[in-house]
Structure formats: structure tokens, C-alpha cells
C-alpha positions, -999 to 999 in steps of 0.1 A, spaced: -508 155 -365 -542 168 -357 -552 201 -374 -580 222 -360 -600 252 -372 -592 283 -352 -622 297 -333 -633 333 -332 -618 345 -364 -635 364 -393 -658 341 -413 -638 345 -446 -605 337 -429 -619 308 -409 -619 286 -440 -582 293 -447 -567 291 -412 -554 260 -394 -538 255 -359 -513 228 -352 -514 211 -319 -485 204 -296 -464 172 -296 -436 163 -272 -409 162 -299 -415 197 -312 -399 230 -303 -419 257 -285 -420 280 -315 -455 294 -324 -456 305 -361 -478 324 -384 -473 310 -419 -488 328 -449 -488 305 -480 -499 272 -493 -467 252 -499 -474 217 -486 -438 208 -479 -433 240 -459 -465 234 -440 -455 198 -433 -421 209 -419 -437 235 -397 -463 211 -383 -436 186 -376 -411 209 -359 -430 236 -341 -452 234 -311 -482 251 -328 -490 278 -353 -514 295 -376 -516 290 -414 -532 316 -436 -533 310 -474 -536 346 -483 -523 380 -470 -559 391 -465 -566 360 -443 -536 369 -422 -548 405 -417 -582 393 -407 -566 370 -382 -544 397 -367 -575 419 -362 -592 392 -340 -595 399 -303 -576 368 -292 -547 370 -317 -522 385 -293 -528 357 -268 -512 332 -292 -477 346 -286 -464 345 -322 -426 339 -325 -421 342 -363 -441 352 -394 -432 334 -426 -442 348 -460 -443 321 -486 -463 337 -515 -450 358 -544 -456 393 -531 -446 426 -546 -424 448 -523 -452 473 -518 -475 445 -505 -448 434 -480 -443 470 -469 -480 476 -464 -483 443 -444 -453 450 -421 -467 485 -415 -501 470 -407 -485 446 -382 -468 475 -364 -499 496 -363 -520 467 -350 -502 467 -317 -506 429 -315 -471 420 -328 -441 425 -306 -414 445 -323 -389 417 -319 -409 392 -339 -390 384 -371 -406 383 -406 -391 358 -430 -396 357 -468 -390 328 -492 -359 336 -513 -372 314 -542 -401 337 -548 -379 368 -553 -373 377 -589 -359 412 -597 -364 430 -564 -343 411 -538 -327 441 -524 -360 459 -519 -377 429 -503 -347 421 -481 -349 456 -467 -385 451 -457 -381 418 -439 -357 404 -413 -343 376 -434 -346 361 -468 -343 323 -467 -345 295 -492 -375 275 -479 -374 249 -507 -358 223 -484 -358 238 -449 -322 226 -444 -314 248 -414 -318 248 -376 -353 264 -375 -354 269 -337 -319 284 -335 -325 306 -366 -357 321 -351 -339 326 -317 -311 344 -335 -334 367 -354 -355 376 -323 -324 383 -303 -307 404 -329 -338 426 -334 -338 434 -297 -306 454 -299 -300 459 -336 -313 495 -338 -296 509 -307 -263 493 -317 -266 499 -355 -240 527 -355 -214 502 -342 -214 483 -375 -192 501 -400 -196 478 -430 -214 497 -458 -229 484 -491 -198 495 -510 -176 477 -485 -197 445 -489 -194 447 -527 -156 453 -525 -153 424 -500 -172 400 -522 -152 410 -553 -119 407 -534 -130 372 -521 -139 359 -556 -106 372 -572 -83 361 -545 -99 327 -538 -99 319 -575 -62 327 -578 -53 308 -546 -72 277 -558 -53 277 -591 -19 283 -574 -26 257 -547 -36 228 -570 -2 210 -565 -6 214 -528 -41 200 -529 -28 169 -547 1 164 -523 -21 167 -492 -46 143 -507 -18 118 -513 -6 121 -477 -40 116 -462 -46 85 -485 -13 70 -475 -19 72 -438 -55 61 -436 -85 49 -456 -116 71 -457 -127 103 -473 -101 130 -482 -124 158 -472 -144 165 -441 -177 183 -445 -203 193 -420 -230 218 -415 -218 251 -400 -235 284 -390 -222 315 -406 -234 351 -410 -271 356 -400 -271 320 -387 -271 308 -423 -264 271 -425 -240 258 -451 -218 228 -459 -182 235 -446 -152 219 -463 -118 209 -448 -92 182 -454 -98 153 -431 -75 155 -401 -92 130 -378 -99 93 -377 -131 81 -393 -164 89 -374 -146 113 -351 -178 132 -344 -193 102 -328 -166 101 -302 -174 135 -287 -195 122 -259 -168 97 -249 -142 125 -247 -164 151 -231 -145 149 -199 -114 163 -216 -131 193 -231 -113 224 -219 -145 245 -222 -166 220 -202 -168 243 -172 -182 273 -191 -210 288 -170 -224 314 -194 -244 290 -216 -220 291 -245 -208 257 -257 -175 250 -274 -155 217 -277 -117 216 -277 -93 190 -265 -56 195 -260 -37 168 -279 -70 154 -293 -65 116 -297 -88 116 -327 -63 136 -348 -41 116 -372 -3 122 -376 -9 138 -410 -38 157 -396 -17 172 -368 8 185 -395 -21 198 -416 -36 217 -386 -2 231 -374 4 245 -409 -33 253 -415 -32 233 -448 -64 216 -437 -82 249 -443 -74 251 -481 -107 235 -492 -126 264 -476 -114 285 -505 -143 268 -524 -166 279 -496 -154 315 -502 -158 312 -540 -194 299 -535 -202 328 -512 -207 307 -480 -177 323 -464 -153 352 -468 -115 352 -466 -118 372 -433 -146 368 -408 -156 349 -377 -151 311 -378 -183 292 -388 -194 272 -358 -208 236 -356 -246 238 -351 -244 224 -315 -220 253 -306 -238 280 -326 -272 272 -310 -259 281 -276 -250 317 -287 -285 327 -301 -302 335 -268 -281 363 -254 -258 392 -264 -234 367 -279 -256 365 -309 -239 397 -322 -209 376 -334 -232 363 -362 -235 398 -376 -201 392 -393 -195 369 -422 -180 335 -417 -143 335 -425 -112 314 -431 -91 337 -409 -102 363 -384 -94 385 -354 -93 358 -328 -71 336 -350 -43 362 -351 -48 373 -315 -52 340 -297 -43 312 -320 -25 284 -301 -31 298 -266 -47 270 -245 -59 294 -219 -83 313 -242 -117 315 -224 -151 313 -241 -156 349 -232 -124 360 -248 -131 341 -280 -166 355 -283 -155 390 -274 -130 390 -303 -157 378 -326 -180 406 -316 -152 431 -318 -147 421 -354 -184 423 -362 -185 459 -349 -152 471 -365 -154 452 -398 -143 471 -429 -120 466 -458 -89 481 -442 -95 461 -410 -97 429 -432 -65 437 -450 -47 443 -416 -60 408 -404 -48 392 -436 -14 408 -433 -10 394 -398 -24 359 -407 9 343 -421 26 347 -387 -4 331 -369 -4 301 -393 31 291 -380 18 289 -344 8 254 -332 -29 249 -325 -53 221 -320 -83 242 -329 
């Protein structure tokens, strides 16, 4: 990729700034990257339409002060240097006072660079992300952050989950998931035997899913479908009951899905295929109660409008729409997302306990979800 020197910037900053040119394969995100990590720079230059790279915070400030900075239309600011929290606070205040950065532009900080002040830093930026391998959907992540910032403040009172609630929820998740894994070991072995008897292939299915804050993680389930089932989606697209959704949201569900094995159908109807997600809970990827983590192709369609609010809740094994609508073939996209958003707004410990108390009855209902 061609890299150019940005014109009309302060002389000291000019030596430290680069602009990436547009290629047809890239997204239309324009970034401001502050750092000097070559792997991060390579990723940005290969995936974004264009952007600015400043190797120091001072260079970035000099750039923002230039007359033509606002014309670039920055979509995201990425901090990839070991800053103290006071430095980040001063920089974000400077951006607001400059009048050249839209209030919806997210600021991201590299999680690897935080030592003992993660809470303080996280409160000053819009997201803290592990930038060591860039294993996430960059375009959808930025879209999520921008959208959530547009209505986060006016709706902030709708979210009831406090810091103490979050601590209790995480403690509860660790204790309960650990106990359930130990108790379910015989079931794990039995299910693995059943899957192996019916068909060759891996015992577990894992794929990338989007959870709270559009965080991407590896999601585990017992395999309930034939090998390479994901590659057959296009061929079965005409059977998708959500194919006619006109609101931009994209879900994929087929009644009596032909890709599901006989053992897989039993596992789904009894929800035994969900057991491996207890390890996701133990790792912190998910919670026992939350909104279902979505495949990336589905999640990306919910980051450009008000539906993005459903990502304010943690990903969960069970949740509100599972106990309200599980097994109902007439559930619309709007109903499903509405229940997700409702949980995100009402989420608290007592609400979680109520959902868990009603989950056993829902597990006995037939479902192809």
C-alpha cells in the first residue's frame, strides 16, 4: 500500500504522520492511530479506507489543531501507547474542546498496555480492546461504538446494572458454572459417546460470536449438525424463516433443518448441546443469563441502528427471549430483538434469578434454534 506524508500539518508532526490511501477491498473507516506498533499499523492499512498515524500524543494534538483536520471525517481514535490515566483524560478533554471531533467518535485503548489502572482508563475511553492480534470484526466494532455513543447518555438511566451487581453476577457465574461442570462430567462423557457413535467428526462445534460490547470470542457447543454445516447456508437460504425481514437485521433459522443429525435433534430439544458453554461462562466470555451471542454475520446487521442496544447486555446461556419465545416458530426479528433490548435495560441480579428459575420449563420445549 502506498503511504503518503500528510500536507499542511505542523512541521514537527509532519515527520511522524502518515496517510493510507484507499483500496477497493477495504472498509470505509477513517482512523486516527496513535502509536508505533507495526502489526497494528499493518492491520489498519490493510482493512481501512484511509487514516492518520501519529507516533506520539503531541503529534496527534498538533494534527488536530490543523485547519483541514475536520475535513478528514475521523471514525475512530486508537490509543496504542502506554499512557497514564491523567494523560488520556487531558487528551480526551482536548478533543472535546477542539470542536473538530464529533461527540460520537469512539476512542479505543489497547488493553495490553494497562497495568494497575484498568478501571480508571476504561472510564476515560469508549472501549478497552486487546490489540495484540486484532481478532475481531473491526468495521462492525466501530459501528457499534459510534451507534451506542449516540444514545448512551440520554438512555443511561434505563440500565439498572451497577458495579456491585456486576461483581455479584461474575462471582455467581464462576461458582455456579464450576459446580455444574463438575456435576455434569458424566453427561459430558455420555453425550460425547452418542455423537461419536452416530457420525465421525469433532465432538464440539466452535465459532466466533459477538457478545457484550460486540466483543468477539470463541463459542462452544456440542456438535449437532453434519460436518461443514456452515458451508451449506447459501444453498438453504430459501428456507430461512427470517429471509423476508425488511429492517436490516439478519437471522438464519430453518424449521426442521436438514443439517441437524438425529443425536443433534435430541441434544437441541433437551438443550444438552449448550453444556460446553459453561466453559465460556467460567472464562468470562459469557454469563449464565444474558442475550444469546450472535454469529458475526448476524451481529453486524444490528450495529447501525437502535438494535445495537441489545449488545449492552452480556452474552448468556439462557435469557429473556429463551423463556418467553423458545420453540415458537412465529417469533419475528423485531420480537426477538425487543426482548434482548428489554433484558439489557432491566438487567439486575433479581431479574437474572427469575429468568433462571423459569429456564427449566423452557428447556423441555422443542426448538430448532
